[in-house]
Structures are given as C-alpha cells and as structure tokens.
GUVEX-751634 format. One record per atom (N, C-alpha, C): x, y, z; residue in one letter. Coordinates in steps of 0.001 Angstrom, whole numbers, padded with zeros to 6 digits, always signed. Atoms other than C-alpha are relative to their C-alpha. Example, Ala and Ser with C-alpha at 12.3 -4.5 7.8 and 13.67 -1.06 7.14 Angstrom:
// GUVEX-751634
+000890-001190+000000A
+012300-004500+007800A
+000900+001200+000000A
-000820-001190-000060S
+013670-001060+007140S
-000770+001090+000730S
//
This chain:
// GUVEX-751634
+000942-001445+000214X
-000076+000142-000116X
+000972+001087+000000X
-000753-001268+000159X
+001073+003626-000590X
+001143+000110-001038X
-001152+000049+001271X
+003134+002689-003726X
-000920+000843-001173X
+000444-000529+001443X
+002519+004567-007136X
-000736-001108-000576X
+000302+000957+000920X
+001628+001170-008373X
-001371-000664+000535X
+001206+000582-000767X
-001618+000630-006027X
-000901+000676-001027X
+001097-000626+000792X
-004563+001049-008377X
-000689+000904+000565X
+000720-000901-000656X
-006534+002671-005775X
+000657+001595+000168X
-000938-001224-000071X
-003974+005441-005440X
-000271+000754-001176X
+000028-000385+001283X
-003726+005899-009049X
-001598+000653-000605X
+001406-000343+000431X
-007591+006233-009554X
-000401+001247+001236X
+000403-000835-000841X
-008038+008543-006448X
+001093+001412-000619X
-001032-001319+000480X
-004861+011020-007951X
-000863+000704-001145X
+000645-000732+001169X
-007485+011485-010959X
-001080+000690+000586X
+001251-000353-000108X
-010725+011773-009223X
-000104+000561+001815X
-000077-000524-001390X
-009590+013556-005864X
-000744+001324-000221X
+000649-001047-000567X
-011717+016087-004511X
-001389+000018-000508X
+001404-000097-000138X
-015413+016896-004146X
-000341+000291-001512X
+000634-000501+001132X
-015808+018900-007486X
+000230-000844-000924X
-000384+000816+001137X
-013962+016552-009652X
-001032-000996-000326X
+001098+001014-000010X
-016476+013709-008775X
-001479+000523-000855X
+001165-000437+000430X
-019426+016057-009487X
-000100+000385-001393X
-000114-000403+001182X
-018064+017413-012466X
-000174-001134-001032X
+000173+001273+000672X
-017688+013879-013953X
-001526-000427-000039X
+001352+000167-000335X
-021148+013196-012604X
-000840+000624-001026X
+000962-000640+000990X
-022609+015865-015017X
+000351-000167-001173X
-000386+000388+001329X
-020758+014947-017933X
-000505-001071-000300X
+000630+001478+000344X
-022474+011609-017883X
-001287+000405-000658X
+001637-000287+000594X
-025821+013561-018822X
+000623+000846-001508X
-000295-000542+001227X
-023792+014763-022054X
+000957+001215-000172X
-001002-001194+000267X
-021695+017564-023457X
-000597+001029+000810X
+000386-001145-000672X
-021613+020700-021389X
+000910+001156-000402X
-000985-001090-000122X
-020373+024265-021548X
+000209+000400+001219X
-000679-000647-001152X
-018433+026123-018968X
-001183+000246+001142X
+000916-000618-000433X
-021472+028092-018058X
-001068-000946+000809X
+000780+000951-000308X
-023670+025212-017717X
+000308-000875+001414X
-000702+000618-001270X
-021229+023423-015178X
-000142+000531+001008X
+000455-000890-001031X
-021433+026354-013131X
-000951+000149+000464X
+001270-000155-000644X
-024998+026680-012820X
-000385-001442+000740X
+000614+001214-000469X
-025513+022922-011920X
+001067-000122+001427X
-000872+000391-001060X
-022425+022833-009555X
-000224+001101+001096X
+000143-001089-000614X
-023691+025268-006995X
+000856+000249+000964X
-001019-000140-001090X
-020762+026699-004869X
+001343+000113-000501X
-001128-000114+000459X
-018063+026268-007183X
+000735+001128-000694X
-000666-001011+000674X
-015722+028933-008169X
+000319-000261-001541X
-000354+000063+001255X
-014701+029755-011742X
+001347-000558-000125X
-001428+000585-000100X
-011238+028960-010865X
+000281-001378+000271X
-000380+001206-000251X
-011545+025758-009225X
-000846-000827-000952X
+000688+000776+001240X
-014044+024686-012287X
+000919-000041-000882X
-001046-000091+001179X
-011247+025737-014650X
+001060-001153+000397X
-001058+000658-000716X
-008486+024045-012515X
-000304-001590-000110X
+000506+001205-000175X
-010497+020844-012230X
-000043-000703-001505X
+000284+000249+001534X
-011527+020616-016117X
+001187-000186-000587X
-001309+000274+000672X
-007866+021075-017080X
+000834-001217+000332X
-000392+001163-000556X
-006950+018306-014609X
-000481-001092-000716X
+000644+001070+000715X
-009368+016054-016040X
+000286-000218-001365X
-000415+000176+001622X
-008311+016817-019704X
+001267-000555-000054X
-001453+000543-000276X
-004653+016337-018882X
-000128-001656+000419X
+000143+001411-000252X
-005631+012891-017504X
-000455-000916-000921X
+000670+000826+000910X
-007585+011904-020399X
-001330-000532+000124X
+001528+000285-000385X
-011074+011931-018815X
-001124+000803-000690X
+000852-001322+000586X
-012481+015243-020276X
+000534+000230-001329X
-000744-000551+001149X
-012039+016175-023832X
-000553+001617+000022X
+000679-001348+000015X
-012494+019978-024446X
+000222+000449-001622X
+000375-000392+001355X
-013690+021367-027625X
-000182+001633-000272X
+000226-001512-000158X
-013048+025139-028449X
-000316+000322-001761X
+000693-000082+001630X
-015314+026315-031601X
+000742+001688-000242X
-000444-001362+000455X
-013667+029460-033433X
-001356+000996-000235X
+001209-000756-000011X
-016848+031737-032643X
+000599+001493+000987X
-000158-001095-000764X
-016959+035223-031259X
-001327+000161+001006X
-000617+000187-000999X
-017378+034972-028043X
+000442-001498-000436X
-000404+001488+000105X
-015318+031574-028239X
-001125-001058+000718X
+000798+000873-001029X
-017534+028559-027252X
+000751-001228+000010X
-000793+001052-000460X
-015976+025869-025280X
-000931-001018+000405X
+000873+000976-000445X
-017669+022478-024655X
+000867-000769+000585X
-000663+000808-000877X
-016351+019813-022292X
-001105-001720-000384X
+000741+001201-000054X
-017379+015978-022717X
+000809-001141+000320X
-000637+001068-000391X
-016222+012673-021373X
+000502-000701-001013X
-000760+000774+001167X
-013667+010715-023316X
-000503-001738+000532X
+000161+001042-000227X
-014030+007075-023480X
+000492-000593+001492X
-000686+000352-001224X
-011522+006696-020409X
-000945+000516+000936X
+000886-000447-000927X
-013963+009056-018591X
-001264-000738+000033X
+001058+000573+000010X
-016935+007099-019441X
+000322-001292+000863X
-000335+001186-000984X
-015115+004104-017534X
-000271+000172+001373X
+000285-000245-001260X
-015943+005940-014293X
-001265-000262+000347X
+001514+000022-000591X
-019632+005357-014299X
-000322-001228+000904X
+000494+000776-001053X
-019723+002229-012244X
+000603+000529+001353X
-000465-000693-001122X
-017506+004340-009693X
-001043+000715+000378X
+000928-000926-000142X
-019953+006903-009702X
-001459-000546+000510X
+001178+001004-000086X
-023104+004382-009782X
+000398-000580+001913X
-000275+000548-001360X
-021556+002812-006531X
-000068+001280+001023X
+000012-000894-000934X
-020941+005860-004759X
-001472+000820+000244X
+001395-000240-000110X
-024696+007004-005673X
-000711-000817+001233X
+000951+001118-000686X
-026196+003814-004301X
+000558-000025+001337X
-000426-000025-001405X
-023918+003911-001120X
-000703+001382+000679X
+000558-001203-000677X
-025035+007650-000643X
-001383-000246+000368X
+001282+000148-000201X
-028567+006636-000764X
-000314-000839+001300X
+000276+000561-001411X
-028088+004460+002430X
+000632+000783+001387X
-000514-001040-001005X
-026584+007427+004432X
-001109+000943+000460X
+001044-001068-000374X
-028686+009632+006439X
+000064+001325-000396X
-000096-001519+000724X
-029525+012951+004969X
+000605+000788+001185X
//
C-alpha cells in the first residue's frame, strides 16, 4: 500500500476532490459548456472549475472542444476513459442513498 503502483491510489489521484467527481457526474448527462457546469455545481468558483476541468483533460478523462466563434464557445465531454468511471459514480450514488441525510 502507499505505492504508486497501487490501483486505488492511481484512481484517487485522478478523481481527487469533491468537485472533480461532481463534474464527471454532470458530464455523464452529455456535453456541457462551462457556464452550464457552473450553474449546476452550486458553490464552485470559476477558478476551481477551470482547474478541475484542466486536470481532467490532462488525465484523459475529459475532452475540450473550442469553437472559433466570437465569443469563443468551449464544450466539455467525457472521453471513453472518462465513461469508464460510471460504475464508480453509480456505486457512490447507491452507497450515498443508504446514508442519513
């Protein structure tokens, strides 16, 4: 345990933090723009959202598409690697339903 070879440690290094998991959860609903993500993630700061999206993009979980429009339109969607996280998100949701509110 505690080694970089540990699969749990590798997974947590990608999905670390409250906002990261919630961003991934929202992107399972389909492609979203930055403003749409901010609207549904109540309390996330623009800086935090930007940082988390960049980290997810660097990890190959999120794909960012910039459209050459004025103003520029940027959309985010899950990659195939990102879609592989679904069982983890679903397991967390199921477990969360068993916890007291």
